[in-house]
MOPAC internal coordinates of N, CA, C and O (Angstrom, degrees):
PM7 1SCF
backbone

  N    0.0000 0     0.00 0     0.00 0    0    0    0
  C    1.4563 1     0.00 0     0.00 0    1    0    0
  C    1.5244 1   109.28 1     0.00 0    2    1    0
  O    1.2310 1   120.34 1   -50.43 1    3    2    1
  N    1.3163 1   116.96 1   129.57 1    3    2    1
  C    1.4581 1   120.34 1  -179.39 1    5    3    2
  C    1.5205 1   110.49 1   -80.90 1    6    5    3
  O    1.2310 1   121.69 1   -22.18 1    7    6    5
  N    1.3226 1   114.37 1   157.82 1    7    6    5
  C    1.4596 1   120.14 1   178.93 1    9    7    6
  C    1.5183 1   109.61 1   -79.92 1   10    9    7
  O    1.2310 1   120.52 1   -34.93 1   11   10    9
  N    1.3287 1   116.62 1   145.07 1   11   10    9
  C    1.4559 1   121.50 1  -177.94 1   13   11   10
  C    1.5264 1   110.39 1  -138.97 1   14   13   11
  O    1.2310 1   121.31 1   -19.41 1   15   14   13
  N    1.3149 1   115.10 1   160.59 1   15   14   13
  C    1.4577 1   122.24 1   175.26 1   17   15   14
  C    1.5192 1   107.95 1  -127.90 1   18   17   15
  O    1.2310 1   120.78 1   -43.38 1   19   18   17
  N    1.3270 1   116.12 1   136.62 1   19   18   17
  C    1.4606 1   121.82 1  -178.52 1   21   19   18
  C    1.5184 1   109.90 1  -125.49 1   22   21   19
  O    1.2310 1   120.86 1   -35.10 1   23   22   21
  N    1.2912 1   115.96 1   144.90 1   23   22   21
  C    1.4611 1   123.58 1   174.86 1   25   23   22
  C    1.5265 1   107.45 1  -102.94 1   26   25   23
  O    1.2310 1   119.92 1   -43.04 1   27   26   25
  N    1.3261 1   117.76 1   136.96 1   27   26   25
  C    1.4616 1   122.42 1   177.27 1   29   27   26
  C    1.5258 1   108.28 1  -113.49 1   30   29   27
  O    1.2310 1   121.19 1   -52.35 1   31   30   29
  N    1.3349 1   115.32 1   127.65 1   31   30   29
  C    1.4581 1   121.23 1   177.56 1   33   31   30
  C    1.5201 1   109.18 1  -125.62 1   34   33   31
  O    1.2310 1   120.65 1   -16.27 1   35   34   33
  N    1.3199 1   116.37 1   163.73 1   35   34   33
  C    1.4592 1   121.00 1   175.04 1   37   35   34
  C    1.5221 1   109.46 1  -108.04 1   38   37   35
  O    1.2310 1   121.18 1   -41.05 1   39   38   37
  N    1.3067 1   115.34 1   138.95 1   39   38   37
  C    1.4564 1   123.09 1   176.62 1   41   39   38
  C    1.5201 1   108.77 1  -126.63 1   42   41   39
  O    1.2310 1   120.55 1   -29.24 1   43   42   41
  N    1.3124 1   116.56 1   150.76 1   43   42   41
  C    1.4588 1   121.44 1   171.79 1   45   43   42
  C    1.5174 1   107.68 1  -124.93 1   46   45   43
  O    1.2310 1   120.93 1   -61.62 1   47   46   45
  N    1.3223 1   115.82 1   118.38 1   47   46   45
  C    1.4516 1   121.69 1   176.53 1   49   47   46
  C    1.5201 1   109.72 1  -104.17 1   50   49   47
  O    1.2310 1   120.71 1   -28.69 1   51   50   49
  N    1.3253 1   116.25 1   151.31 1   51   50   49
  C    1.4598 1   120.65 1   179.90 1   53   51   50
  C    1.5244 1   110.23 1  -128.32 1   54   53   51
  O    1.2310 1   121.54 1   -25.06 1   55   54   53
  N    1.3329 1   114.65 1   154.94 1   55   54   53
  C    1.4595 1   121.22 1   177.91 1   57   55   54
  C    1.5250 1   108.95 1  -160.30 1   58   57   55
  O    1.2310 1   120.77 1   -33.48 1   59   58   57
  N    1.3101 1   116.14 1   146.52 1   59   58   57
  C    1.4591 1   121.00 1   173.39 1   61   59   58
  C    1.5305 1   110.88 1   -84.10 1   62   61   59
  O    1.2310 1   120.09 1   171.92 1   63   62   61
  N    1.3607 1   117.43 1    -8.08 1   63   62   61
  C    1.4661 1   122.05 1  -174.51 1   65   63   62
  C    1.5231 1   114.47 1   -98.04 1   66   65   63
  O    1.2310 1   119.89 1   130.09 1   67   66   65
  N    1.3544 1   117.82 1   -49.91 1   67   66   65
  C    1.4692 1   120.00 1  -173.31 1   69   67   66
  C    1.5238 1   111.01 1  -167.01 1   70   69   67
  O    1.2310 1   121.55 1   -14.00 1   71   70   69
  N    1.3501 1   114.63 1   166.00 1   71   70   69
  C    1.4634 1   119.68 1   174.00 1   73   71   70
  C    1.5192 1   110.67 1   -66.37 1   74   73   71
  O    1.2310 1   120.37 1   143.35 1   75   74   73
  N    1.3418 1   116.90 1   -36.65 1   75   74   73
  C    1.4579 1   120.53 1   179.51 1   77   75   74
  C    1.5318 1   110.94 1   -62.43 1   78   77   75
  O    1.2310 1   120.74 1   135.65 1   79   78   77
  N    1.3178 1   116.19 1   -44.35 1   79   78   77
  C    1.4690 1   120.64 1   179.10 1   81   79   78
  C    1.5343 1   110.35 1   -64.72 1   82   81   79
  O    1.2310 1   120.54 1   143.63 1   83   82   81
  N    1.3285 1   116.57 1   -36.37 1   83   82   81
  C    1.4707 1   120.48 1   176.90 1   85   83   82
  C    1.5251 1   110.39 1   -62.15 1   86   85   83
  O    1.2310 1   120.16 1   138.27 1   87   86   85
  N    1.3421 1   117.30 1   -41.73 1   87   86   85
  C    1.4667 1   121.28 1   178.16 1   89   87   86
  C    1.5192 1   110.43 1   -64.66 1   90   89   87
  O    1.2310 1   120.25 1   135.78 1   91   90   89
  N    1.3253 1   117.13 1   -44.22 1   91   90   89
  C    1.4612 1   121.43 1   179.23 1   93   91   90
  C    1.5275 1   110.12 1   -61.45 1   94   93   91
  O    1.2310 1   119.90 1   137.28 1   95   94   93
  N    1.3164 1   117.79 1   -42.72 1   95   94   93
  C    1.4681 1   121.15 1   178.68 1   97   95   94
  C    1.5317 1   110.77 1   -58.60 1   98   97   95
  O    1.2310 1   120.49 1   136.69 1   99   98   97
  N    1.3277 1   116.67 1   -43.31 1   99   98   97
  C    1.4708 1   120.35 1  -179.39 1  101   99   98
  C    1.5211 1   110.90 1   -64.63 1  102  101   99
  O    1.2310 1   120.21 1   133.37 1  103  102  101
  N    1.3328 1   117.20 1   -46.63 1  103  102  101
  C    1.4619 1   121.39 1  -177.71 1  105  103  102
  C    1.5342 1   111.12 1   -66.50 1  106  105  103
  O    1.2310 1   120.42 1   135.36 1  107  106  105
  N    1.3232 1   116.80 1   -44.64 1  107  106  105
  C    1.4669 1   119.32 1  -179.32 1  109  107  106
  C    1.5185 1   111.81 1   -63.63 1  110  109  107
  O    1.2310 1   120.08 1   140.01 1  111  110  109
  N    1.3136 1   117.45 1   -39.99 1  111  110  109
  C    1.4654 1   120.42 1   178.22 1  113  111  110
  C    1.5254 1   110.52 1   -66.56 1  114  113  111
  O    1.2310 1   120.24 1   133.71 1  115  114  113
  N    1.3257 1   117.15 1   -46.29 1  115  114  113
  C    1.4678 1   120.72 1  -179.50 1  117  115  114
  C    1.5201 1   111.20 1   -62.53 1  118  117  115
  O    1.2310 1   120.12 1   142.56 1  119  118  117
  N    1.3274 1   117.38 1   -37.44 1  119  118  117
  C    1.4664 1   120.04 1  -177.40 1  121  119  118
  C    1.5284 1   112.51 1   -67.52 1  122  121  119
  O    1.2310 1   120.11 1   161.06 1  123  122  121
  N    1.3202 1   117.39 1   -18.94 1  123  122  121
  C    1.4685 1   119.64 1   175.54 1  125  123  122
  C    1.5298 1   111.69 1   -78.95 1  126  125  123
  O    1.2310 1   120.21 1   164.42 1  127  126  125
  N    1.3248 1   117.20 1   -15.58 1  127  126  125
  C    1.4618 1   121.20 1  -174.87 1  129  127  126
  C    1.5308 1   113.83 1  -117.64 1  130  129  127
  O    1.2310 1   120.21 1   160.15 1  131  130  129
  N    1.3258 1   117.20 1   -19.85 1  131  130  129
  C    1.4626 1   121.40 1  -178.08 1  133  131  130
  C    1.5233 1   109.73 1  -119.98 1  134  133  131
  O    1.2310 1   120.75 1   -37.86 1  135  134  133
  N    1.3356 1   116.18 1   142.14 1  135  134  133
  C    1.4590 1   120.91 1   178.20 1  137  135  134
  C    1.5168 1   110.87 1   -91.98 1  138  137  135
  O    1.2310 1   121.07 1   -34.57 1  139  138  137
  N    1.2975 1   115.55 1   145.43 1  139  138  137
  C    1.4599 1   123.37 1   168.01 1  141  139  138
  C    1.5320 1   113.87 1    62.00 1  142  141  139
  O    1.2310 1   120.64 1  -131.38 1  143  142  141
  N    1.3416 1   116.38 1    48.62 1  143  142  141
  C    1.4599 1   119.70 1   172.80 1  145  143  142
  C    1.5242 1   108.65 1   -62.50 1  146  145  143
  O    1.2310 1   120.13 1   -40.22 1  147  146  145
  N    1.3276 1   117.36 1   139.78 1  147  146  145
  C    1.4548 1   120.62 1  -174.45 1  149  147  146
  C    1.5249 1   113.73 1  -116.67 1  150  149  147
  O    1.2310 1   119.99 1   123.98 1  151  150  149
  N    1.3318 1   117.62 1   -56.02 1  151  150  149
  C    1.4650 1   121.40 1  -172.87 1  153  151  150
  C    1.5221 1   109.32 1  -135.79 1  154  153  151
  O    1.2310 1   121.16 1   -42.64 1  155  154  153
  N    1.3306 1   115.39 1   137.36 1  155  154  153
  C    1.4524 1   121.24 1   172.89 1  157  155  154
  C    1.5182 1   109.14 1  -119.71 1  158  157  155
  O    1.2310 1   120.60 1   -46.90 1  159  158  157
  N    1.3165 1   116.45 1   133.10 1  159  158  157
  C    1.4662 1   121.61 1  -179.19 1  161  159  158
  C    1.5232 1   108.57 1  -127.41 1  162  161  159
  O    1.2310 1   120.35 1   -55.16 1  163  162  161
  N    1.3205 1   116.94 1   124.84 1  163  162  161
  C    1.4627 1   119.96 1   177.35 1  165  163  162
  C    1.5203 1   108.32 1   -71.84 1  166  165  163
  O    1.2310 1   120.82 1   -57.98 1  167  166  165
  N    1.3268 1   116.04 1   122.02 1  167  166  165
  C    1.4560 1   121.60 1  -178.62 1  169  167  166
  C    1.5252 1   111.87 1   -99.24 1  170  169  167
  O    1.2310 1   120.92 1   147.25 1  171  170  169
  N    1.3380 1   115.85 1   -32.75 1  171  170  169
  C    1.4687 1   119.39 1  -174.99 1  173  171  170
  C    1.5184 1   109.35 1  -163.90 1  174  173  171
  O    1.2310 1   120.81 1   -32.97 1  175  174  173
  N    1.3106 1   116.06 1   147.03 1  175  174  173
  C    1.4607 1   121.53 1   174.30 1  177  175  174
  C    1.5223 1   107.33 1  -131.28 1  178  177  175
  O    1.2310 1   120.74 1   -41.35 1  179  178  177
  N    1.3319 1   116.19 1   138.65 1  179  178  177
  C    1.4542 1   119.84 1   175.06 1  181  179  178
  C    1.5208 1   109.39 1  -149.61 1  182  181  179
  O    1.2310 1   121.54 1    -3.01 1  183  182  181
  N    1.3025 1   114.65 1   176.99 1  183  182  181
  C    1.4647 1   121.68 1   179.42 1  185  183  182
  C    1.5168 1   108.31 1  -123.77 1  186  185  183
  O    1.2310 1   120.77 1   -49.24 1  187  186  185
  N    1.2986 1   116.14 1   130.76 1  187  186  185
  C    1.4625 1   122.84 1   176.21 1  189  187  186
  C    1.5293 1   107.02 1  -103.94 1  190  189  187
  O    1.2310 1   120.64 1   -52.63 1  191  190  189
  N    1.3011 1   116.38 1   127.37 1  191  190  189
  C    1.4628 1   121.21 1   179.15 1  193  191  190
  C    1.5225 1   109.38 1  -103.05 1  194  193  191
  O    1.2310 1   121.06 1   -53.58 1  195  194  193
  N    1.3206 1   115.57 1   126.42 1  195  194  193
  C    1.4498 1   120.41 1  -178.87 1  197  195  194
  C    1.5222 1   109.25 1  -139.67 1  198  197  195
  O    1.2310 1   120.57 1   -63.51 1  199  198  197
  N    1.3235 1   116.52 1   116.49 1  199  198  197
  C    1.4656 1   121.84 1  -179.30 1  201  199  198
  C    1.5271 1   112.08 1    53.85 1  202  201  199
  O    1.2310 1   120.68 1  -139.66 1  203  202  201
  N    1.3430 1   116.31 1    40.34 1  203  202  201
  C    1.4550 1   121.44 1   178.45 1  205  203  202
  C    1.5185 1   114.93 1    77.62 1  206  205  203
  O    1.2310 1   119.67 1  -176.71 1  207  206  205
  N    1.3206 1   118.24 1     3.29 1  207  206  205
  C    1.4676 1   121.99 1   179.79 1  209  207  206
  C    1.5222 1   109.88 1  -106.57 1  210  209  207
  O    1.2310 1   121.26 1   -34.72 1  211  210  209
  N    1.3210 1   115.19 1   145.28 1  211  210  209
  C    1.4632 1   121.00 1  -179.95 1  213  211  210
  C    1.5242 1   109.78 1   -93.18 1  214  213  211
  O    1.2310 1   120.97 1   -46.04 1  215  214  213
  N    1.3277 1   115.74 1   133.96 1  215  214  213
  C    1.4563 1   122.42 1   172.69 1  217  215  214
  C    1.5303 1   106.51 1  -123.71 1  218  217  215
  O    1.2310 1   120.86 1   -63.05 1  219  218  217
  N    1.3341 1   115.96 1   116.95 1  219  218  217
  C    1.4608 1   121.12 1   178.52 1  221  219  218
  C    1.5239 1   108.89 1   -78.82 1  222  221  219
  O    1.2310 1   121.07 1   -43.59 1  223  222  221
  N    1.3372 1   115.56 1   136.41 1  223  222  221
  C    1.4631 1   120.43 1   178.64 1  225  223  222
  C    1.5231 1   109.01 1  -127.45 1  226  225  223
  O    1.2310 1   120.78 1   -46.38 1  227  226  225
  N    1.3163 1   116.12 1   133.62 1  227  226  225
  C    1.4607 1   121.85 1   177.52 1  229  227  226
  C    1.5175 1   108.71 1  -124.99 1  230  229  227
  O    1.2310 1   121.08 1   -56.94 1  231  230  229
  N    1.3450 1   115.54 1   123.06 1  231  230  229
  C    1.4626 1   121.13 1   176.27 1  233  231  230
  C    1.5265 1   107.33 1   -95.34 1  234  233  231
  O    1.2310 1   120.84 1   -51.17 1  235  234  233
  N    1.3300 1   116.00 1   128.83 1  235  234  233
  C    1.4576 1   122.58 1  -178.20 1  237  235  234
  C    1.5160 1   110.82 1  -122.15 1  238  237  235
  O    1.2310 1   120.82 1   -33.61 1  239  238  237
  N    1.3122 1   116.03 1   146.39 1  239  238  237
  C    1.4575 1   121.87 1   165.75 1  241  239  238
  C    1.5224 1   105.25 1  -101.41 1  242  241  239
  O    1.2310 1   120.65 1   -55.48 1  243  242  241
  N    1.3124 1   116.36 1   124.52 1  243  242  241
  C    1.4618 1   122.06 1  -175.43 1  245  243  242
  C    1.5193 1   108.84 1  -125.71 1  246  245  243
  O    1.2310 1   120.98 1   -43.99 1  247  246  245
  N    1.3266 1   115.73 1   136.01 1  247  246  245
  C    1.4670 1   118.88 1   178.15 1  249  247  246
  C    1.5239 1   110.19 1  -112.36 1  250  249  247
  O    1.2310 1   121.71 1   -30.61 1  251  250  249
  N    1.3316 1   114.34 1   149.39 1  251  250  249
  C    1.4607 1   120.93 1   172.97 1  253  251  250
  C    1.5210 1   108.30 1  -140.22 1  254  253  251
  O    1.2310 1   121.53 1   -26.77 1  255  254  253
  N    1.3048 1   114.68 1   153.23 1  255  254  253
  C    1.4519 1   121.18 1  -173.32 1  257  255  254
  C    1.5171 1   111.48 1   -87.57 1  258  257  255
  O    1.2310 1   121.19 1   -44.29 1  259  258  257
  N    1.3475 1   115.32 1   135.71 1  259  258  257
  C    1.4547 1   120.53 1   171.46 1  261  259  258
  C    1.5225 1   108.59 1   -78.91 1  262  261  259
  O    1.2310 1   120.81 1   -40.79 1  263  262  261
  N    1.3250 1   116.06 1   139.21 1  263  262  261
  C    1.4665 1   121.16 1   177.68 1  265  263  262
  C    1.5184 1   108.53 1  -119.39 1  266  265  263
  O    1.2310 1   121.26 1   -42.70 1  267  266  265
  N    1.3066 1   115.20 1   137.30 1  267  266  265
  C    1.4627 1   120.39 1   176.14 1  269  267  266
  C    1.5238 1   108.11 1   -82.90 1  270  269  267
  O    1.2310 1   120.84 1   -43.66 1  271  270  269
  N    1.3184 1   115.99 1   136.34 1  271  270  269
  C    1.4512 1   120.02 1   174.56 1  273  271  270
  C    1.5193 1   109.18 1   -74.87 1  274  273  271
  O    1.2310 1   120.85 1   -50.44 1  275  274  273
  N    1.3084 1   115.98 1   129.56 1  275  274  273
  C    1.4659 1   119.97 1  -178.22 1  277  275  274
  C    1.5106 1   109.13 1  -108.66 1  278  277  275
  O    1.2310 1   120.10 1   180.00 1  279  278  277

């Protein structure tokens, strides 16, 4: 097994439907901008109330692999 290095970042996804959808929104958006996403871990879930409407928020820790340019 080769040695690897990973970067861990935090993302917050939102959804009017569910915490799960909020997590999916965060991962799908990040995957369009970052290469080689590896692991997502739910760190926190909360609800934001705005004008009487509920917005689900999911905070994730997401890792991606660093690649050496060859």
